Structures are given as C-alpha cells and as structure tokens.
PQR file with spaces between the fields and no chain letter, atoms N, CA, C, O and H, PARSE charges and radii, in Angstrom:
ATOM       1  N    MET     1     -48.725   19.723   28.208 -0.4000 1.5000
ATOM       2  CA   MET     1     -47.568   20.547   28.351 -0.0000 2.0000
ATOM       3  C    MET     1     -46.554   19.810   29.222  0.5500 1.7000
ATOM       4  O    MET     1     -46.936   19.130   30.175 -0.5500 1.4000
ATOM       5  N    ASN     2     -45.280   19.936   28.908 -0.4000 1.5000
ATOM       6  CA   ASN     2     -44.193   19.371   29.706 -0.0000 2.0000
ATOM       7  C    ASN     2     -43.645   20.450   30.632  0.5500 1.7000
ATOM       8  O    ASN     2     -43.325   21.554   30.192 -0.5500 1.4000
ATOM       9  H    ASN     2     -44.969   20.488   28.134  0.4000 1.0000
ATOM      10  N    ILE     3     -43.539   20.119   31.919 -0.4000 1.5000
ATOM      11  CA   ILE     3     -43.073   21.078   32.920 -0.0000 2.0000
ATOM      12  C    ILE     3     -41.949   20.443   33.722  0.5500 1.7000
ATOM      13  O    ILE     3     -42.021   19.265   34.070 -0.5500 1.4000
ATOM      14  H    ILE     3     -43.799   19.221   32.276  0.4000 1.0000
ATOM      15  N    ALA     4     -40.907   21.221   34.017 -0.4000 1.5000
ATOM      16  CA   ALA     4     -39.814   20.772   34.880 -0.0000 2.0000
ATOM      17  C    ALA     4     -39.828   21.618   36.138  0.5500 1.7000
ATOM      18  O    ALA     4     -39.907   22.845   36.070 -0.5500 1.4000
ATOM      19  H    ALA     4     -40.848   22.179   33.734  0.4000 1.0000
ATOM      20  N    VAL     5     -39.751   20.957   37.293 -0.4000 1.5000
ATOM      21  CA   VAL     5     -39.667   21.648   38.572 -0.0000 2.0000
ATOM      22  C    VAL     5     -38.307   21.317   39.168  0.5500 1.7000
ATOM      23  O    VAL     5     -37.964   20.147   39.332 -0.5500 1.4000
ATOM      24  H    VAL     5     -39.687   19.961   37.348  0.4000 1.0000
ATOM      25  N    LEU     6     -37.536   22.345   39.490 -0.4000 1.5000
ATOM      26  CA   LEU     6     -36.214   22.163   40.067 -0.0000 2.0000
ATOM      27  C    LEU     6     -36.305   22.370   41.571  0.5500 1.7000
ATOM      28  O    LEU     6     -36.635   23.457   42.045 -0.5500 1.4000
ATOM      29  H    LEU     6     -37.815   23.296   39.357  0.4000 1.0000
ATOM      30  N    GLY     7     -36.008   21.318   42.304 -0.4000 1.5000
ATOM      31  CA   GLY     7     -36.064   21.384   43.759 -0.0000 2.0000
ATOM      32  C    GLY     7     -37.254   20.617   44.292  0.5500 1.7000
ATOM      33  O    GLY     7     -38.373   20.754   43.796 -0.5500 1.4000
ATOM      34  H    GLY     7     -35.740   20.436   41.919  0.4000 1.0000
ATOM      35  N    SER     8     -37.001   19.804   45.315 -0.4000 1.5000
ATOM      36  CA   SER     8     -38.061   18.943   45.837 -0.0000 2.0000
ATOM      37  C    SER     8     -38.328   19.187   47.323  0.5500 1.7000
ATOM      38  O    SER     8     -38.670   18.270   48.069 -0.5500 1.4000
ATOM      39  H    SER     8     -36.092   19.693   45.717  0.4000 1.0000
ATOM      40  N    GLY     9     -38.161   20.447   47.733 -0.4000 1.5000
ATOM      41  CA   GLY     9     -38.542   20.808   49.092 -0.0000 2.0000
ATOM      42  C    GLY     9     -40.061   20.873   49.195  0.5500 1.7000
ATOM      43  O    GLY     9     -40.770   20.377   48.319 -0.5500 1.4000
ATOM      44  H    GLY     9     -37.883   21.192   47.127  0.4000 1.0000
ATOM      45  N    ASN    10     -40.552   21.478   50.253 -0.4000 1.5000
ATOM      46  CA   ASN    10     -42.005   21.562   50.444 -0.0000 2.0000
ATOM      47  C    ASN    10     -42.705   22.243   49.277  0.5500 1.7000
ATOM      48  O    ASN    10     -43.721   21.751   48.785 -0.5500 1.4000
ATOM      49  H    ASN    10     -39.976   21.881   50.964  0.4000 1.0000
ATOM      50  N    ILE    11     -42.172   23.357   48.839 -0.4000 1.5000
ATOM      51  CA   ILE    11     -42.825   24.114   47.769 -0.0000 2.0000
ATOM      52  C    ILE    11     -42.692   23.402   46.427  0.5500 1.7000
ATOM      53  O    ILE    11     -43.670   23.309   45.684 -0.5500 1.4000
ATOM      54  H    ILE    11     -41.347   23.757   49.239  0.4000 1.0000
ATOM      55  N    GLY    12     -41.508   22.900   46.102 -0.4000 1.5000
ATOM      56  CA   GLY    12     -41.312   22.199   44.836 -0.0000 2.0000
ATOM      57  C    GLY    12     -42.178   20.958   44.714  0.5500 1.7000
ATOM      58  O    GLY    12     -42.720   20.671   43.647 -0.5500 1.4000
ATOM      59  H    GLY    12     -40.713   22.976   46.705  0.4000 1.0000
ATOM      60  N    THR    13     -42.307   20.222   45.817 -0.4000 1.5000
ATOM      61  CA   THR    13     -43.137   19.019   45.811 -0.0000 2.0000
ATOM      62  C    THR    13     -44.608   19.369   45.643  0.5500 1.7000
ATOM      63  O    THR    13     -45.317   18.713   44.880 -0.5500 1.4000
ATOM      64  H    THR    13     -41.867   20.456   46.684  0.4000 1.0000
ATOM      65  N    LEU    14     -45.073   20.394   46.346 -0.4000 1.5000
ATOM      66  CA   LEU    14     -46.472   20.811   46.235 -0.0000 2.0000
ATOM      67  C    LEU    14     -46.788   21.324   44.833  0.5500 1.7000
ATOM      68  O    LEU    14     -47.825   20.986   44.263 -0.5500 1.4000
ATOM      69  H    LEU    14     -44.498   20.927   46.965  0.4000 1.0000
ATOM      70  N    ILE    15     -45.897   22.137   44.280 -0.4000 1.5000
ATOM      71  CA   ILE    15     -46.100   22.642   42.915 -0.0000 2.0000
ATOM      72  C    ILE    15     -46.135   21.486   41.919  0.5500 1.7000
ATOM      73  O    ILE    15     -46.973   21.469   41.017 -0.5500 1.4000
ATOM      74  H    ILE    15     -45.054   22.412   44.742  0.4000 1.0000
ATOM      75  N    SER    16     -45.237   20.529   42.075 -0.4000 1.5000
ATOM      76  CA   SER    16     -45.212   19.363   41.181 -0.0000 2.0000
ATOM      77  C    SER    16     -46.521   18.594   41.247  0.5500 1.7000
ATOM      78  O    SER    16     -47.069   18.197   40.219 -0.5500 1.4000
ATOM      79  H    SER    16     -44.556   20.542   42.807  0.4000 1.0000
ATOM      80  N    ALA    17     -47.014   18.388   42.447 -0.4000 1.5000
ATOM      81  CA   ALA    17     -48.264   17.644   42.612 -0.0000 2.0000
ATOM      82  C    ALA    17     -49.435   18.387   41.972  0.5500 1.7000
ATOM      83  O    ALA    17     -50.257   17.778   41.287 -0.5500 1.4000
ATOM      84  H    ALA    17     -46.568   18.710   43.282  0.4000 1.0000
ATOM      85  N    GLN    18     -49.511   19.684   42.192 -0.4000 1.5000
ATOM      86  CA   GLN    18     -50.611   20.472   41.627 -0.0000 2.0000
ATOM      87  C    GLN    18     -50.553   20.483   40.102  0.5500 1.7000
ATOM      88  O    GLN    18     -51.562   20.255   39.434 -0.5500 1.4000
ATOM      89  H    GLN    18     -48.843   20.178   42.748  0.4000 1.0000
ATOM      90  N    LEU    19     -49.370   20.749   39.556 -0.4000 1.5000
ATOM      91  CA   LEU    19     -49.239   20.849   38.102 -0.0000 2.0000
ATOM      92  C    LEU    19     -49.443   19.506   37.407  0.5500 1.7000
ATOM      93  O    LEU    19     -49.921   19.465   36.273 -0.5500 1.4000
ATOM      94  H    LEU    19     -48.550   20.935   40.098  0.4000 1.0000
ATOM      95  N    SER    20     -49.088   18.415   38.071 -0.4000 1.5000
ATOM      96  CA   SER    20     -49.201   17.105   37.424 -0.0000 2.0000
ATOM      97  C    SER    20     -50.639   16.620   37.316  0.5500 1.7000
ATOM      98  O    SER    20     -50.900   15.600   36.678 -0.5500 1.4000
ATOM      99  H    SER    20     -48.700   18.449   38.992  0.4000 1.0000
ATOM     100  N    LEU    21     -51.572   17.332   37.927 -0.4000 1.5000
ATOM     101  CA   LEU    21     -52.977   16.964   37.759 -0.0000 2.0000
ATOM     102  C    LEU    21     -53.432   17.177   36.315  0.5500 1.7000
ATOM     103  O    LEU    21     -54.330   16.484   35.836 -0.5500 1.4000
ATOM     104  H    LEU    21     -51.361   18.161   38.445  0.4000 1.0000
ATOM     105  N    ASN    22     -52.806   18.143   35.617 -0.4000 1.5000
ATOM     106  CA   ASN    22     -53.210   18.460   34.245 -0.0000 2.0000
ATOM     107  C    ASN    22     -52.085   18.378   33.225  0.5500 1.7000
ATOM     108  O    ASN    22     -52.346   18.377   32.022 -0.5500 1.4000
ATOM     109  H    ASN    22     -52.076   18.705   36.006  0.4000 1.0000
ATOM     110  N    ASP    23     -50.838   18.309   33.684 -0.4000 1.5000
ATOM     111  CA   ASP    23     -49.701   18.347   32.772 -0.0000 2.0000
ATOM     112  C    ASP    23     -48.678   17.266   33.125  0.5500 1.7000
ATOM     113  O    ASP    23     -48.766   16.632   34.177 -0.5500 1.4000
ATOM     114  H    ASP    23     -50.626   18.309   34.661  0.4000 1.0000
ATOM     115  N    LYS    24     -47.720   17.068   32.244 -0.4000 1.5000
ATOM     116  CA   LYS    24     -46.633   16.114   32.448 -0.0000 2.0000
ATOM     117  C    LYS    24     -45.497   16.829   33.192  0.5500 1.7000
ATOM     118  O    LYS    24     -44.928   17.793   32.679 -0.5500 1.4000
ATOM     119  H    LYS    24     -47.648   17.582   31.389  0.4000 1.0000
ATOM     120  N    VAL    25     -45.168   16.355   34.406 -0.4000 1.5000
ATOM     121  CA   VAL    25     -44.196   17.044   35.252 -0.0000 2.0000
ATOM     122  C    VAL    25     -42.982   16.161   35.524  0.5500 1.7000
ATOM     123  O    VAL    25     -43.115   14.989   35.876 -0.5500 1.4000
ATOM     124  H    VAL    25     -45.630   15.572   34.824  0.4000 1.0000
ATOM     125  N    ASN    26     -41.792   16.748   35.352 -0.4000 1.5000
ATOM     126  CA   ASN    26     -40.530   16.122   35.730 -0.0000 2.0000
ATOM     127  C    ASN    26     -39.990   16.888   36.928  0.5500 1.7000
ATOM     128  O    ASN    26     -39.852   18.110   36.877 -0.5500 1.4000
ATOM     129  H    ASN    26     -41.684   17.700   35.065  0.4000 1.0000
ATOM     130  N    LEU    27     -39.684   16.175   38.002 -0.4000 1.5000
ATOM     131  CA   LEU    27     -39.188   16.780   39.233 -0.0000 2.0000
ATOM     132  C    LEU    27     -37.706   16.460   39.376  0.5500 1.7000
ATOM     133  O    LEU    27     -37.308   15.297   39.303 -0.5500 1.4000
ATOM     134  H    LEU    27     -39.796   15.182   38.044  0.4000 1.0000
ATOM     135  N    TYR    28     -36.899   17.479   39.579 -0.4000 1.5000
ATOM     136  CA   TYR    28     -35.463   17.294   39.744 -0.0000 2.0000
ATOM     137  C    TYR    28     -35.087   17.541   41.204  0.5500 1.7000
ATOM     138  O    TYR    28     -35.387   18.591   41.772 -0.5500 1.4000
ATOM     139  H    TYR    28     -37.222   18.423   39.638  0.4000 1.0000
ATOM     140  N    SER    29     -34.424   16.547   41.793 -0.4000 1.5000
ATOM     141  CA   SER    29     -34.112   16.557   43.217 -0.0000 2.0000
ATOM     142  C    SER    29     -32.687   16.070   43.449  0.5500 1.7000
ATOM     143  O    SER    29     -32.154   15.302   42.648 -0.5500 1.4000
ATOM     144  H    SER    29     -34.180   15.694   41.332  0.4000 1.0000
ATOM     145  N    ARG    30     -32.070   16.515   44.542 -0.4000 1.5000
ATOM     146  CA   ARG    30     -30.751   15.991   44.901 -0.0000 2.0000
ATOM     147  C    ARG    30     -30.868   14.572   45.441  0.5500 1.7000
ATOM     148  O    ARG    30     -29.897   13.815   45.424 -0.5500 1.4000
ATOM     149  H    ARG    30     -32.504   17.139   45.192  0.4000 1.0000
ATOM     150  N    LYS    31     -32.057   14.210   45.921 -0.4000 1.5000
ATOM     151  CA   LYS    31     -32.277   12.878   46.501 -0.0000 2.0000
ATOM     152  C    LYS    31     -33.502   12.212   45.860  0.5500 1.7000
ATOM     153  O    LYS    31     -34.529   12.051   46.518 -0.5500 1.4000
ATOM     154  H    LYS    31     -32.846   14.824   45.934  0.4000 1.0000
ATOM     155  N    PRO    32     -33.400   11.827   44.590 -0.5600 1.5000
ATOM     156  CA   PRO    32     -34.553   11.253   43.907  0.2800 2.0000
ATOM     157  C    PRO    32     -35.000    9.914   44.488  0.5500 1.7000
ATOM     158  O    PRO    32     -36.146    9.510   44.288 -0.5500 1.4000
ATOM     159  N    GLU    33     -34.107    9.214   45.211 -0.4000 1.5000
ATOM     160  CA   GLU    33     -34.463    7.921   45.788 -0.0000 2.0000
ATOM     161  C    GLU    33     -35.532    8.046   46.879  0.5500 1.7000
ATOM     162  O    GLU    33     -36.129    7.044   47.273 -0.5500 1.4000
ATOM     163  H    GLU    33     -33.177    9.543   45.374  0.4000 1.0000
ATOM     164  N    LYS    34     -35.776    9.255   47.364 -0.4000 1.5000
ATOM     165  CA   LYS    34     -36.796    9.468   48.394 -0.0000 2.0000
ATOM     166  C    LYS    34     -38.207    9.564   47.806  0.5500 1.7000
ATOM     167  O    LYS    34     -39.185    9.635   48.550 -0.5500 1.4000
ATOM     168  H    LYS    34     -35.290   10.069   47.044  0.4000 1.0000
ATOM     169  N    PHE    35     -38.313    9.567   46.487 -0.4000 1.5000
ATOM     170  CA   PHE    35     -39.601    9.756   45.820 -0.0000 2.0000
ATOM     171  C    PHE    35     -39.973    8.534   44.993  0.5500 1.7000
ATOM     172  O    PHE    35     -39.116    7.753   44.581 -0.5500 1.4000
ATOM     173  H    PHE    35     -37.518    9.510   45.882  0.4000 1.0000
ATOM     174  N    ASN    36     -41.260    8.391   44.765 -0.4000 1.5000
ATOM     175  CA   ASN    36     -41.745    7.466   43.751 -0.0000 2.0000
ATOM     176  C    ASN    36     -42.628    8.283   42.812  0.5500 1.7000
ATOM     177  O    ASN    36     -42.656    9.509   42.914 -0.5500 1.4000
ATOM     178  H    ASN    36     -41.957    9.025   45.100  0.4000 1.0000
ATOM     179  N    SER    37     -43.330    7.648   41.924 -0.4000 1.5000
ATOM     180  CA   SER    37     -44.076    8.407   40.919 -0.0000 2.0000
ATOM     181  C    SER    37     -45.375    9.008   41.454  0.5500 1.7000
ATOM     182  O    SER    37     -45.977    9.846   40.783 -0.5500 1.4000
ATOM     183  H    SER    37     -43.307    6.652   41.840  0.4000 1.0000
ATOM     184  N    LEU    38     -45.820    8.603   42.640 -0.4000 1.5000
ATOM     185  CA   LEU    38     -47.034    9.171   43.225 -0.0000 2.0000
ATOM     186  C    LEU    38     -46.685   10.092   44.387  0.5500 1.7000
ATOM     187  O    LEU    38     -45.907    9.731   45.270 -0.5500 1.4000
ATOM     188  H    LEU    38     -45.331    7.922   43.185  0.4000 1.0000
ATOM     189  N    ILE    39     -47.270   11.280   44.373 -0.4000 1.5000
ATOM     190  CA   ILE    39     -47.106   12.218   45.478 -0.0000 2.0000
ATOM     191  C    ILE    39     -48.473   12.433   46.104  0.5500 1.7000
ATOM     192  O    ILE    39     -49.446   12.722   45.407 -0.5500 1.4000
ATOM     193  H    ILE    39     -47.902   11.573   43.655  0.4000 1.0000
ATOM     194  N    THR    40     -48.541   12.292   47.421 -0.4000 1.5000
ATOM     195  CA   THR    40     -49.783   12.500   48.147 -0.0000 2.0000
ATOM     196  C    THR    40     -49.732   13.870   48.816  0.5500 1.7000
ATOM     197  O    THR    40     -48.754   14.217   49.478 -0.5500 1.4000
ATOM     198  H    THR    40     -47.751   12.057   47.986  0.4000 1.0000
ATOM     199  N    VAL    41     -50.805   14.644   48.629 -0.4000 1.5000
ATOM     200  CA   VAL    41     -50.887   15.993   49.182 -0.0000 2.0000
ATOM     201  C    VAL    41     -52.164   16.103   50.006  0.5500 1.7000
ATOM     202  O    VAL    41     -53.222   15.629   49.592 -0.5500 1.4000
ATOM     203  H    VAL    41     -51.600   14.362   48.091  0.4000 1.0000
ATOM     204  N    PHE    42     -52.058   16.735   51.178 -0.4000 1.5000
ATOM     205  CA   PHE    42     -53.232   17.005   52.008 -0.0000 2.0000
ATOM     206  C    PHE    42     -53.518   18.494   51.957  0.5500 1.7000
ATOM     207  O    PHE    42     -52.667   19.306   52.319 -0.5500 1.4000
ATOM     208  H    PHE    42     -51.199   17.120   51.513  0.4000 1.0000
ATOM     209  N    ASP    43     -54.726   18.860   51.504 -0.4000 1.5000
ATOM     210  CA   ASP    43     -55.143   20.251   51.412 -0.0000 2.0000
ATOM     211  C    ASP    43     -55.894   20.615   52.682  0.5500 1.7000
ATOM     212  O    ASP    43     -57.024   20.171   52.884 -0.5500 1.4000
ATOM     213  H    ASP    43     -55.417   18.200   51.210  0.4000 1.0000
ATOM     214  N    GLU    44     -55.273   21.424   53.541 -0.4000 1.5000
ATOM     215  CA   GLU    44     -55.899   21.786   54.813 -0.0000 2.0000
ATOM     216  C    GLU    44     -57.109   22.691   54.636  0.5500 1.7000
ATOM     217  O    GLU    44     -58.005   22.687   55.479 -0.5500 1.4000
ATOM     218  H    GLU    44     -54.355   21.784   53.377  0.4000 1.0000
ATOM     219  N    ASP    45     -57.154   23.467   53.554 -0.4000 1.5000
ATOM     220  CA   ASP    45     -58.288   24.363   53.327 -0.0000 2.0000
ATOM     221  C    ASP    45     -59.576   23.592   53.072  0.5500 1.7000
ATOM     222  O    ASP    45     -60.632   23.954   53.589 -0.5500 1.4000
ATOM     223  H    ASP    45     -56.426   23.470   52.869  0.4000 1.0000
ATOM     224  N    THR    46     -59.491   22.530   52.276 -0.4000 1.5000
ATOM     225  CA   THR    46     -60.687   21.741   51.950 -0.0000 2.0000
ATOM     226  C    THR    46     -60.752   20.431   52.717  0.5500 1.7000
ATOM     227  O    THR    46     -61.708   19.667   52.579 -0.5500 1.4000
ATOM     228  H    THR    46     -58.633   22.235   51.856  0.4000 1.0000
ATOM     229  N    ASN    47     -59.720   20.174   53.535 -0.4000 1.5000
ATOM     230  CA   ASN    47     -59.648   18.946   54.343 -0.0000 2.0000
ATOM     231  C    ASN    47     -59.735   17.691   53.475  0.5500 1.7000
ATOM     232  O    ASN    47     -60.423   16.728   53.815 -0.5500 1.4000
ATOM     233  H    ASN    47     -58.944   20.794   53.648  0.4000 1.0000
ATOM     234  N    THR    48     -59.020   17.722   52.345 -0.4000 1.5000
ATOM     235  CA   THR    48     -59.009   16.585   51.430 -0.0000 2.0000
ATOM     236  C    THR    48     -57.578   16.170   51.112  0.5500 1.7000
ATOM     237  O    THR    48     -56.648   16.972   51.187 -0.5500 1.4000
ATOM     238  H    THR    48     -58.460   18.504   52.069  0.4000 1.0000
ATOM     239  N    GLU    49     -57.429   14.921   50.762 -0.4000 1.5000
ATOM     240  CA   GLU    49     -56.137   14.373   50.368 -0.0000 2.0000
ATOM     241  C    GLU    49     -56.248   13.883   48.935  0.5500 1.7000
ATOM     242  O    GLU    49     -57.250   13.276   48.559 -0.5500 1.4000
ATOM     243  H    GLU    49     -58.185   14.269   50.701  0.4000 1.0000
ATOM     244  N    TYR    50     -55.231   14.143   48.139 -0.4000 1.5000
ATOM     245  CA   TYR    50     -55.232   13.647   46.766 -0.0000 2.0000
ATOM     246  C    TYR    50     -53.834   13.183   46.390  0.5500 1.7000
ATOM     247  O    TYR    50     -52.840   13.574   47.002 -0.5500 1.4000
ATOM     248  H    TYR    50     -54.417   14.636   48.444  0.4000 1.0000
ATOM     249  N    GLN    51     -53.788   12.343   45.372 -0.4000 1.5000
ATOM     250  CA   GLN    51     -52.527   11.846   44.840 -0.0000 2.0000
ATOM     251  C    GLN    51     -52.391   12.286   43.393  0.5500 1.7000
ATOM     252  O    GLN    51     -53.373   12.360   42.654 -0.5500 1.4000
ATOM     253  H    GLN    51     -54.596   12.025   44.876  0.4000 1.0000
ATOM     254  N    SER    52     -51.174   12.571   43.007 -0.4000 1.5000
ATOM     255  CA   SER    52     -50.910   12.896   41.610 -0.0000 2.0000
ATOM     256  C    SER    52     -49.672   12.141   41.155  0.5500 1.7000
ATOM     257  O    SER    52     -48.791   11.814   41.950 -0.5500 1.4000
ATOM     258  H    SER    52     -50.377   12.510   43.607  0.4000 1.0000
ATOM     259  N    LYS    53     -49.626   11.876   39.866 -0.4000 1.5000
ATOM     260  CA   LYS    53     -48.541   11.070   39.292 -0.0000 2.0000
ATOM     261  C    LYS    53     -47.509   11.979   38.639  0.5500 1.7000
ATOM     262  O    LYS    53     -47.830   12.785   37.766 -0.5500 1.4000
ATOM     263  H    LYS    53     -50.341   12.142   39.220  0.4000 1.0000
ATOM     264  N    ILE    54     -46.267   11.833   39.079 -0.4000 1.5000
ATOM     265  CA   ILE    54     -45.148   12.579   38.518 -0.0000 2.0000
ATOM     266  C    ILE    54     -44.541   11.734   37.396  0.5500 1.7000
ATOM     267  O    ILE    54     -44.334   10.532   37.564 -0.5500 1.4000
ATOM     268  H    ILE    54     -46.007   11.178   39.788  0.4000 1.0000
ATOM     269  N    ASN    55     -44.259   12.355   36.269 -0.4000 1.5000
ATOM     270  CA   ASN    55     -43.702   11.633   35.133 -0.0000 2.0000
ATOM     271  C    ASN    55     -42.332   11.039   35.453  0.5500 1.7000
ATOM     272  O    ASN    55     -42.070    9.872   35.163 -0.5500 1.4000
ATOM     273  H    ASN    55     -44.427   13.331   36.133  0.4000 1.0000
ATOM     274  N    MET    56     -41.444   11.867   36.064 -0.4000 1.5000
ATOM     275  CA   MET    56     -40.078   11.416   36.331 -0.0000 2.0000
ATOM     276  C    MET    56     -39.502   12.210   37.491  0.5500 1.7000
ATOM     277  O    MET    56     -39.736   13.413   37.612 -0.5500 1.4000
ATOM     278  H    MET    56     -41.657   12.815   36.300  0.4000 1.0000
ATOM     279  N    VAL    57     -38.739   11.519   38.349 -0.4000 1.5000
ATOM     280  CA   VAL    57     -37.961   12.176   39.406 -0.0000 2.0000
ATOM     281  C    VAL    57     -36.510   11.808   39.157  0.5500 1.7000
ATOM     282  O    VAL    57     -36.170   10.629   39.059 -0.5500 1.4000
ATOM     283  H    VAL    57     -38.549   10.542   38.250  0.4000 1.0000
ATOM     284  N    SER    58     -35.650   12.825   39.054 -0.4000 1.5000
ATOM     285  CA   SER    58     -34.255   12.571   38.673 -0.0000 2.0000
ATOM     286  C    SER    58     -33.330   13.583   39.337  0.5500 1.7000
ATOM     287  O    SER    58     -33.765   14.637   39.802 -0.5500 1.4000
ATOM     288  H    SER    58     -35.927   13.783   39.133  0.4000 1.0000
ATOM     289  N    ASP    59     -32.042   13.240   39.371 -0.4000 1.5000
ATOM     290  CA   ASP    59     -31.043   14.184   39.840 -0.0000 2.0000
ATOM     291  C    ASP    59     -30.138   14.662   38.711  0.5500 1.7000
ATOM     292  O    ASP    59     -29.153   15.357   38.961 -0.5500 1.4000
ATOM     293  H    ASP    59     -31.689   12.384   38.993  0.4000 1.0000
ATOM     294  N    ILE    60     -30.456   14.304   37.494 -0.4000 1.5000
ATOM     295  CA   ILE    60     -29.646   14.691   36.334 -0.0000 2.0000
ATOM     296  C    ILE    60     -30.265   15.899   35.658  0.5500 1.7000
ATOM     297  O    ILE    60     -29.736   16.385   34.658 -0.5500 1.4000
ATOM     298  H    ILE    60     -31.256   13.739   37.291  0.4000 1.0000
C-alpha cells in the first residue's frame, strides 16, 4: 500500500516510521533536507531501537 504522511513533526515522523515497516511511505515536510531515507525510532515501552526506510521525503 502507498501512504502519504503530511508533516514531519514528532507525530508525523513516528507514524511514518511505524507505517513504513509494512508499507511504502512518502513523507512531506517543509524541511526535507533534514531527513534521509532511514528514520531511527526508540521505543521506550520495549526499550528497543529500530530503523525503517522511508520511500521519499519531499516538500512538493
């Protein structure tokens, strides 16, 4: 499934990382230069860190 997330604040970034584990995610941000294709997330509940691959980060 293709998913678009608008906004790259804390919530938008976390949602993008979670959804990209199983789906193709495009993240739209006002500052795409601050991102690369890998997002690292630390889960405090399970005390684990994981990385997920974002298909595209863009401001268009």
